[in-house]
C-alpha positions in Angstrom: -0.1 0.0 0.0 1.0 3.6 -0.8 1.4 6.1 1.4 -1.0 8.7 1.6 0.3 12.0 0.0 -0.8 15.3 1.6 -3.6 15.9 -0.8 -5.5 12.5 0.6 -5.0 13.3 4.3 -5.4 10.2 6.7 -8.2 10.9 9.3 -6.7 10.2 13.0 -3.3 11.2 12.3 -1.8 15.0 12.1 -1.4 14.7 9.0 -4.5 16.5 7.9 -3.4 19.5 9.5 -1.6 19.5 5.8 -5.4 20.4 4.2 -7.2 23.3 4.3 -10.2 23.6 3.4 -12.3 27.4 3.1 -15.7 27.8 4.9 -17.6 31.2 4.4 -18.2 33.2 6.8 -21.0 34.8 7.7 -22.1 38.1 8.5 -24.6 39.1 11.2 -26.8 39.6 8.8 -27.1 36.4 7.3 -27.2 34.4 10.4 -30.0 34.5 13.0 -30.0 37.6 15.8 -28.7 35.9 19.5 -31.1 34.6 21.7 -32.6 37.0 23.7 -34.1 37.4 27.3 -37.5 36.4 27.5 -39.7 39.1 28.9 -42.2 37.4 29.8 -40.1 35.8 32.5 -40.2 38.8 34.8 -43.3 38.2 34.4 -44.0 35.0 35.8 -41.1 35.5 38.5 -43.9 38.3 40.0 -45.9 36.1 40.6 -44.2 33.1 41.5 -42.6 35.3 44.0 -46.6 36.8 45.0 -47.4 33.0 45.2 -45.1 32.4 48.0 -45.8 36.1 49.6 -49.9 34.7 49.6 -48.5 31.4 51.4 -46.6 32.9 54.1 -49.7 35.2 55.0 -52.0 32.2 54.9 -50.0 30.6 57.7 -49.1 33.8 59.6 -53.5 34.4 59.6 -53.5 31.4 60.9 -50.9 32.1 62.9 -52.3 35.4 64.3 -55.5 34.2 64.2 -55.4 32.0 67.2 -53.9 35.4 69.7 -57.1 36.5 71.9 -59.2 32.9 71.7 -56.8 30.1 71.3 -59.0 28.9 68.8 -56.5 29.6 65.2 -59.2 29.4 62.4 -58.1 29.4 58.6 -59.6 28.6 55.4 -58.0 25.1 54.6 -55.5 24.5 52.5 -54.9 25.5 49.3 -53.6 22.6 48.0 -54.3 19.9 45.2 -53.9 17.2 47.7 -56.5 17.8 49.8 -58.7 16.5 47.7 -58.5 13.3 48.7 -60.3 14.5 51.5 -63.1 15.2 49.2 -63.6 12.1 47.1 -63.2 10.0 50.5 -65.0 11.9 53.1 -66.7 14.9 51.9 -65.4 17.3 52.8 -65.4 20.2 50.1 -62.2 22.3 51.1 -60.6 25.4 49.0 -57.5 22.0 47.9 -61.2 20.4 46.0 -62.0 24.0 44.7 -59.1 25.0 43.6 -57.6 22.2 42.2 -61.8 21.8 40.4 -60.3 25.5 39.0 -57.1 25.1 37.6 -58.5 21.8 35.7 -60.7 23.9 34.5 -58.6 26.6 33.5 -56.0 23.5 31.9 -58.7 22.8 29.6 -60.1 26.6 28.4 -56.2 27.8 28.9 -53.9 25.1 28.8 -51.8 24.4 31.9 -50.7 28.0 32.5 -51.6 26.6 36.3 -48.7 25.3 36.7 -46.2 27.3 35.3 -47.2 30.7 36.3 -48.6 29.2 40.3 -46.8 26.8 41.2 -44.5 26.6 44.1 -42.6 23.1 43.2 -42.6 24.5 39.3 -40.9 28.0 41.0 -38.0 26.0 43.2 -37.6 23.8 40.5 -37.0 26.8 37.8 -34.5 28.6 40.3 -32.7 25.5 40.8 -32.5 25.4 37.6 -31.0 28.3 37.0 -28.2 28.7 40.1 -27.2 25.5 38.2 -26.8 26.6 34.6 -24.9 29.8 37.1 -22.4 27.8 38.2 -21.9 26.1 34.6 -24.4 23.1 35.1 -26.8 22.3 32.8 -29.3 19.2 33.7 -30.1 17.0 30.7 -33.3 15.4 30.3 -33.1 12.0 31.7 -35.5 10.4 28.3 -37.4 7.3 29.2 -40.2 5.0 28.2 -42.1 4.6 31.1 -40.6 7.4 33.9 -43.1 8.9 31.6 -46.1 7.3 32.8 -45.2 8.0 36.4 -47.6 11.2 37.4 -50.2 9.4 35.3 -49.1 6.3 37.4 -49.3 8.2 40.9 -52.9 10.7 39.7 -54.9 7.7 39.2 -53.7 6.1 42.5 -54.5 9.1 44.8 -57.8 10.8 42.9 -59.4 7.9 41.1 -58.4 4.6 42.5 -60.4 5.7 46.2 -63.4 5.9 44.8 -63.4 3.3 42.2 -62.4 0.7 45.1 -65.5 1.9 47.0 -68.2 2.4 44.3 -67.2 -0.3 41.6 -64.6 -2.8 42.9 -66.1 -3.9 46.8 -69.4 -3.5 45.6 -68.4 -6.1 42.6 -66.8 -8.2 44.5 -69.9 -8.5 47.0 -72.5 -9.5 44.4 -70.1 -12.0 43.1 -71.1 -13.6 46.4 -67.2 -13.7 47.0 -65.2 -12.1 50.0 -63.1 -8.4 49.6 -59.6 -9.5 49.6 -57.3 -8.2 52.6 -55.4 -6.4 50.3 -57.8 -4.1 48.8 -58.2 -2.4 52.6 -60.7 -1.3 54.6 -63.5 0.4 52.6 -65.7 3.0 54.4 -69.3 4.1 53.3 -69.4 7.6 51.8 -70.3 9.8 54.8 -71.8 12.3 52.2 -70.7 16.4 51.5 -69.8 18.6 54.4 -68.2 21.8 55.2 -64.4 22.2 55.2 -63.9 25.3 54.5 -63.0 26.9 57.6 -60.7 24.9 59.8 -58.5 25.0 63.1 -55.8 23.4 62.3 -54.2 24.2 59.1 -51.0 22.1 59.6 -52.6 18.7 59.8 -51.7 17.1 56.2 -48.9 18.7 55.8 -45.0 17.3 57.1 -43.4 18.4 60.1 -40.5 21.6 58.7 -37.9 19.0 59.4 -39.4 16.4 57.0 -41.0 19.3 54.5 -37.8 21.1 54.0 -35.6 17.7 52.8 -39.1 17.3 51.0 -38.5 21.0 49.0 -34.6 20.0 48.1 -35.8 16.8 46.8 -38.2 17.7 45.0 -37.6 21.2 43.7 -33.3 20.7 43.6 -32.2 17.1 43.1 -34.8 16.5 40.9 -33.6 18.9 38.6 -30.3 18.1 39.2 -30.5 14.1 38.3 -33.1 14.4 35.3 -33.4 17.7 33.5 -35.5 20.8 33.6 -39.4 20.2 35.2 -37.9 16.9 36.8 -40.5 16.1 39.0 -42.8 17.4 37.0 -42.2 15.1 34.5 -41.8 11.8 36.3 -43.0 12.6 39.7 -46.4 15.2 40.3 -49.8 13.5 40.6 -51.2 16.4 39.4 -49.9 16.7 36.3 -51.0 13.0 35.6 -54.3 15.0 35.9 -53.2 18.3 34.4 -51.3 16.8 30.9 -54.2 14.6 29.4 -56.6 17.2 30.0 -54.0 19.6 28.4 -54.5 17.5 25.5 -58.0 18.3 24.9 -57.0 22.8 25.7 -58.1 24.7 23.2 -55.5 27.0 25.0 -52.7 27.1 22.4 -49.6 28.1 21.2 -49.6 28.4 17.2 -46.8 29.6 14.0 -47.5 31.8 12.0 -46.0 32.1 8.1 -43.2 34.5 9.8 -41.9 31.5 11.2 -37.7 30.9 9.8 -37.3 28.2 12.4 -34.3 29.6 14.1 -34.8 27.2 17.4 -34.6 30.4 19.8 -37.7 28.9 21.3 -36.9 25.7 21.7 -33.8 26.7 23.6 -35.2 29.0 26.0 -37.9 26.8 27.1 -37.3 25.5 30.4 -39.8 22.6 29.8 -37.7 20.4 27.2 -40.0 21.0 24.7 -39.6 20.7 21.1 -40.7 23.3 20.0 -39.5 24.8 17.0 -40.3 20.8 15.6 -43.3 21.4 16.9 -44.9 24.2 15.1 -43.5 23.6 12.1 -45.2 19.5 11.8 -48.4 20.9 13.4 -48.7 24.0 13.2 -48.7 24.3 17.4 -47.1 23.2 20.4 -48.6 19.3 20.7 -46.5 18.5 23.7 -49.3 18.6 27.0 -45.9 19.2 29.1 -46.2 22.5 27.6 -46.6 25.1 31.4 -47.5 28.1 29.1 -44.3 29.7 30.5 -44.6 31.8 26.7 -40.7 32.5 26.6 -40.8 31.0 23.3 -43.1 33.5 22.2 -41.5 36.1 24.2 -38.1 35.7 22.0 -39.1 34.4 18.9 -37.3 37.0 16.6 -39.8 37.8 14.2 -43.6 37.1 16.1 -44.4 34.2 14.5 -45.5 32.1 17.8 -48.2 33.2 19.5 -51.2 31.6 22.6 -54.4 31.3 20.5 -57.5 29.7 20.8 -57.2 26.6 18.3 -58.5 23.3 17.8 -57.6 21.0 20.4 -53.6 18.9 20.1 -55.7 16.0 20.1 -57.2 16.4 17.2 -55.0 18.1 15.7 -53.3 16.5 12.8 -49.2 16.7 10.9 -49.1 19.5 8.1 -45.7 18.3 6.4 -44.9 15.1 4.5 -42.8 13.7 6.5 -45.1 14.9 10.3 -48.1 13.2 7.6 -45.8 10.0 7.0 -44.7 9.5 10.5 -41.2 10.5 10.1 -41.4 12.5 13.6 -38.0 13.6 14.6 -37.2 13.3 18.9 -34.6 12.7 20.8 -33.0 9.7 21.4 -34.3 7.7 25.0 -31.2 7.2 27.2 -31.5 3.4 27.4 -32.5 0.3 25.8 -35.9 -0.9 26.3 -34.9 -4.0 28.6 -32.7 -1.4 30.7 -35.8 1.1 31.0 -37.7 -1.4 32.7 -35.1 -2.2 34.9 -34.6 0.7 36.3 -39.2 1.5 36.2 -38.2 -1.9 38.5 -36.1 0.3 40.4 -38.1 2.9 40.6 -40.8 1.5 42.3 -39.0 -0.4 44.6 -37.3 2.9 45.4 -40.9 4.1 45.7 -43.0 2.0 48.3 -39.3 1.6 50.1 -39.0 5.4 50.9 -42.8 6.4 51.1 -43.7 6.4 54.4 -39.8 5.3 55.8 -39.0 6.7 59.5 -43.2 7.3 59.5 -42.3 9.9 57.9 -42.0 10.8 54.3 -44.8 11.0 52.7 -46.0 10.1 49.0 -45.2 12.4 47.0 -41.5 12.6 48.4 -41.1 9.5 47.7 -41.8 9.5 44.1 -39.3 12.1 44.0 -36.8 10.2 45.4 -37.5 7.5 43.4 -37.3 9.2 40.0 -33.8 10.6 41.2 -33.2 6.5 42.3 -33.6 6.1 39.1 -31.2 8.6 37.4 -28.5 7.5 40.2 -28.9 3.4 38.8 -28.6 4.6 35.3 -25.7 6.2 35.8 -24.1 3.3 38.2 -24.7 1.0 35.5 -23.6 2.9 32.7 -20.1 3.3 34.6 -20.0 -0.5 35.1 -20.8 -1.2 30.8 -19.1 1.9 29.8 -15.8 3.0 29.3 -16.6 6.8 30.4 -18.6 8.1 32.4 -19.9 11.3 33.6 -22.7 13.2 35.5 -22.6 17.1 34.1 -19.0 18.2 35.3 -18.0 15.9 37.1 -16.3 12.6 35.5 -17.3 9.6 36.8 -15.1 7.3 34.9 -12.4 7.9 31.9 -10.4 5.8 29.5 -12.1 2.6 32.1 -10.6 4.1 35.4 -13.0 5.8 37.9 -12.0 8.6 39.3 -12.0 10.4 43.1 -15.6 11.8 41.5 -17.1 8.5 40.5 -15.8 6.3 44.2 -17.8 8.7 45.6 -20.6 9.3 43.2 -20.9 5.1 43.3 -20.7 4.8 47.0 -23.1 7.4 47.4 -25.6 6.5 45.2 -25.6 2.6 45.3 -26.7 3.1 49.4 -29.3 5.5 48.6 -30.1 2.5 45.8 -29.6 0.6 49.3 -31.7 2.7 51.5 -35.0 2.0 49.2 -34.1 -1.6 49.1 -33.9 -1.8 52.6 -37.4 1.0 52.9 -39.2 -1.8 51.0 -38.0 -4.7 53.3 -39.8 -2.8 57.0 -42.8 -1.9 54.5 -43.6 -5.3 53.8 -43.3 -6.6 56.9 -45.3 -3.7 58.0 -48.3 -4.3 55.4 -48.1 -7.4 55.7 -48.2 -7.5 59.4 -51.2 -5.1 58.9 -52.7 -8.0 56.7 -51.9 -10.9 59.5 -53.6 -8.5 61.7 -57.6 -9.3 60.4 -56.6 -13.1 61.7 -57.1 -11.7 65.5 -60.6 -12.0 66.2 -60.2 -11.5 69.9 -62.7 -9.3 72.3 -62.3 -7.0 74.2 -64.0 -8.1 77.2 -62.8 -11.8 76.0 -59.1 -11.1 76.5 -59.4 -8.4 79.6 -62.2 -10.7 81.8 -60.8 -12.0 85.1 -58.5 -14.9 84.8 -58.4 -15.0 80.8 -56.4 -17.6 78.7 -55.2 -17.5 76.2 -56.8 -19.3 72.8 -53.5 -21.4 71.2 -55.4 -20.5 67.8 -55.5 -16.8 68.4 -52.1 -16.7 70.6 -50.5 -18.1 67.7 -51.8 -15.2 65.3 -51.3 -12.9 67.3 -47.4 -14.3 67.8 -46.9 -14.2 63.7 -47.8 -10.5 63.7 -46.0 -9.7 66.8 -43.1 -11.5 64.7 -43.5 -9.2 61.6 -43.4 -5.7 63.8 -40.9 -7.0 65.2 -38.9 -8.0 61.8 -40.3 -4.1 61.0 -39.1 -2.6 64.1 -36.0 -1.1 65.6 -32.4 -2.4 66.5 -32.8 -2.1 69.8 -35.7 -4.1 69.6 -34.9 -6.7 67.6 -35.2 -5.9 63.9 -34.2 -4.0 61.0 -36.2 -1.4 60.8 -36.7 2.3 62.3 -39.0 3.4 65.5 -42.7 2.2 65.8 -45.6 5.2 65.0 -47.7 5.8 68.3 -51.0 3.3 66.8 -48.7 0.9 65.5 -47.3 0.8 69.2 -51.3 0.3 70.2 -51.1 -2.8 68.1 -48.4 -4.0 69.4 -50.4 -3.6 72.8 -52.8 -5.6 71.5 -51.1 -8.4 70.2 -49.2 -9.3 73.4 -52.5 -8.6 75.2 -53.9 -11.2 73.4 -51.2 -13.1 73.7 -51.6 -12.7 77.6 -48.7 -11.0 78.4 -50.5 -7.7 79.8 -46.2 -6.2 81.5 -45.4 -5.9 77.4 -48.8 -4.9 76.3 -48.2 -1.6 79.6 -45.2 -0.9 78.3 -45.6 -0.2 74.1 -49.0 1.9 75.7 -46.5 4.7 77.3 -44.9 4.3 74.4 -47.3 5.4 72.4 -47.6 8.3 74.2 -44.0 9.8 73.3 -45.1 9.7 70.2 -45.7 13.9 68.5 -49.1 13.5 68.0 -50.7 11.6 70.8 -54.2 9.9 71.2 -56.9 10.0 72.9 -57.6 6.4 72.8 -54.0 5.5 73.9 -54.2 7.4 77.0 -58.2 5.7 77.9 -55.9 2.6 76.8 -53.8 2.6 79.7 -56.4 3.7 81.3 -58.7 0.3 81.1 -55.8 -1.6 82.1 -55.2 -0.3 84.8 -59.1 -0.9 85.4 -58.7 -4.1 84.9 -55.6 -4.7 87.2 -58.5 -3.9 89.4 -56.9 -0.7 90.4 -59.5 2.3 91.4 -59.7 4.9 93.5 -56.5 7.0 95.0 -54.9 4.3 92.7 -56.0 4.3 89.5 -55.8 8.6 90.1 -52.2 8.2 90.0 -52.7 6.5 86.6 -53.8 9.3 85.6 -52.0 12.2 87.0 -49.5 9.8 85.4 -50.6 10.5 82.4 -51.0 13.6 82.8 -47.4 14.2 83.8 -45.9 12.9 80.9 -48.5 14.2 78.4 -50.3 17.8 79.7 -51.3 18.6 76.4 -54.4 15.2 76.9 -57.0 17.6 77.6 -59.0 14.2 77.1 -57.1 12.8 80.0 -57.1 15.7 82.4 -60.8 16.4 82.4 -61.3 12.0 83.3 -58.6 12.1 86.5 -60.9 16.1 87.1 -64.1 13.5 87.3 -62.1 11.0 89.1 -61.2 13.4 91.6 -64.6 14.8 91.7 -65.7 11.4 92.8 -62.9 11.2 95.6 -64.4 14.0 97.2 -61.3 16.8 95.7 -64.3 18.9 94.1 -61.6 21.8 94.7 -59.0 19.9 92.9 -61.7 19.0 90.1 -62.9 22.2 89.5 -59.3 23.5 88.7 -58.8 21.1 86.7 -61.5 21.4 84.3 -60.9 25.5 84.8 -57.2 25.2 83.3 -58.5 22.3 80.6 -60.9 25.1 79.4 -58.5 27.8 79.7 -56.1 26.2 77.8 -54.5 27.9 74.7 -54.6 26.7 72.3 -57.9 25.9 73.2 -58.8 22.4 73.8 -60.9 20.8 71.1 -65.2 20.8 70.1 -65.8 17.5 72.1 -63.2 18.6 75.2 -64.5 22.0 75.6 -68.0 20.2 75.9 -66.8 17.5 78.4 -65.1 20.0 80.7 -68.7 22.2 79.8 -70.7 19.3 81.1 -68.2 18.9 84.6 -69.1 21.9 85.4 -72.7 21.1 85.2 -72.0 18.5 86.9 -70.5 19.8 89.7 -73.1 22.4 90.3 -71.4 25.6 88.4 -74.3 26.2 86.3 -73.5 29.7 86.1 -69.4 29.6 85.4 -71.0 26.9 83.3 -73.7 28.7 80.7 -70.8 30.9 80.3 -67.9 29.2 79.1 -70.9 26.7 76.9 -71.7 30.7 75.2 -67.8 32.0 75.3 -67.6 28.7 73.1 -69.8 28.8 70.7 -68.5 32.6 70.3 -65.5 30.7 69.0 -66.6 28.9 67.4 -70.0 29.6 65.7 -70.1 26.8 63.5 -69.6 23.6 66.3 -73.1 21.5 66.6 -72.0 19.7 69.5 -71.1 23.8 71.8 -74.7 25.4 70.7 -76.5 21.3 71.8 -74.8 21.4 75.2 -74.9 25.6 75.3 -79.0 25.3 74.0 -78.9 21.8 76.9 -78.1 24.0 79.6 -80.6 26.9 79.0 -82.8 24.8 79.4 -82.0 23.1 82.2 -82.0 26.9 83.6 -85.7 26.8 82.2 -84.1 29.9 79.4 -87.0 27.7 76.7 -86.6 29.7 73.9 -83.2 30.8 73.4 -82.1 26.5 74.1 -84.8 26.0 71.1 -82.9 28.5 68.6 -79.4 27.0 69.5 -80.7 23.1 69.2 -81.6 24.2 66.0 -79.3 26.3 64.4 -76.7 22.8 65.6 -79.1 21.0 63.4 -79.3 23.2 60.0 -75.3 22.7 60.9 -75.9 19.4 61.4 -78.7 17.8 59.3 -78.2 14.0 59.8 -76.6 14.1 63.1 -79.6 12.1 65.0 -78.0 12.8 68.5 -79.0 16.8 68.0 -82.3 15.9 66.6 -83.2 14.1 69.3 -82.0 16.3 72.1 -84.5 18.8 70.2 -87.1 16.6 70.2 -86.7 16.1 73.4 -86.6 19.5 75.3 -89.8 20.3 72.6 -91.7 17.6 74.7 -90.5 19.1 77.8 -91.8 22.6 76.5 -95.3 21.0 75.8 -95.7 21.1 72.4 -95.7 17.3 71.2 -96.2 18.0 67.6 -93.4 19.3 66.8 -91.1 16.9 68.8 -93.1 14.2 66.4 -92.5 15.4 63.8 -88.8 15.8 64.8 -88.9 11.8 65.8 -90.2 10.9 62.8 -86.8 12.4 60.8 -84.7 11.3 63.1 -86.8 7.9 62.1 -86.1 8.0 58.5 -82.4 9.1 58.6 -81.8 5.9 60.8 -83.8 3.9 58.1 -81.5 5.4 55.7 -78.4 5.3 57.3 -78.8 1.2 57.8 -79.8 1.2 54.2 -76.3 3.5 53.5 -74.4 1.0 55.8 -75.2 -2.1 53.9 
């Protein structure tokens, strides 16, 4: 073979320098102008900043509202997840109204709500901006299956519970089969009720030490690992609703004949939409991921793009020959089909593992963590298979050699994935314990009867449950998981009681009170156990005192102690306890406030009880229970007309409450108005029949 001449350079050698090739140099007028800054960005930033200001104002208003009377109240959270309480419990709240309006707005205008009124989108865009400032340009992770994550979560949150209650379970029962345990308990729909104004604003939100990591994961980590809008595209259940609605939305980004295909629109899009290609092939943006940020419209040098009402994307056909033939250029997926399916299986495992970890991680955070875990597993696999691998500016592996950055990443990513697997192991045993719990059918009266001897079958069933709880429990208890929450400690206590181990029952009941928000029922369990042991009088009072000293915010236990003190002759001590509960700040619950008023009446403090009842109604005018206790107190004192007014107000507030109507009928009969009482009693009977039918 002859040696190559300088005129015939050999590719891959330095001889190529000998060749010269003249390239045309474009003048500024011949090329496209540089991409300009989006004018809409400043307006969108202003809207998102205002959104956060309003959120903070809402929180502060709730906190400040209880400064005088101890009863905080505000509009229920304007959060789409609140719709779950509407669908399952009939609670009409601000979140339900907001989400309904947002869906309607998406149908009319596209996903403007996502782009202009979502705090998580604001965090993601801010994270993207900061990352670009330090030279990191996150590349979107393109997967065939991860994009269905939002839809799956949306169906699980918003469709499945109602479908299970109204379709699946009735169909199973109609077929004569038993409802499988894994479907869980299904409560009948209670009907709609007003929950627009609430007292505990933070009740449905995670604690601050979870909320901050949640925002970091969903607002930053998902962007770093999955690209711009990473959380929206992989784990946002609200996007799982908005994206399909956007396909039939009449609000579109459309193009006119001024388009020169410069690509500025695609360059500025923070939603990974290939705007220039879609408007060329279809005349509009088709991608349901478009959040109508309007950056593409703003930067177009030829004013070719605009927002208009047009035919929905679902009914719009291609307009170029290539697109009509199905030859639409799309970005390649980052992995093959098998690898993609494997990564999605890992993602499901991580989601199931991280959800509820440490009794804290909520569903949305688990979704974000799963997405990050999928991207991390992908990079780990690339480090194994490829000679070169990098994560943005971090060189993980080069020429087959793993660098220091790669070692650190591999360790952290492996621990992250293994952590999810560990969580899945723990959650499996918790789930299994809940399933086996159904086999324990012993009654409370039987278990706590004098001389109780466990039945072999029931004791064995309880031990199976305890074994799974033990495996899921903390290392200190011989398990491999984390500390049980209060509710699980109560279930463990019950299983020990069935087995006959009452000392362990008591120990776990006390541990349940160490939980952040203990239940009055858990404290009552300790009292019932003391009664079974034969405690009474002063000895039982010691148990109450121990509970109250341990958790003084358990107002129900304090009122029960006051009642016992009165029975033992310490009326002054009982009065002091009741007054302390009624004067607590924040104010006690409605149930405990009613209980305190009734104790005052029972202690002969009718005037004080009436004053407390009036004060309770003034603080909580929409409480039917407080109006009933006020009405009955007024009736006892001979103020019949005002008593009837309060009782009727209570019935109006809760028209399906049988107890309120029964008390109204009682007062009417006492006043010598039997006809009206009979009408109310007839309504009570109808309500009872309706309730019986509903339960069937």
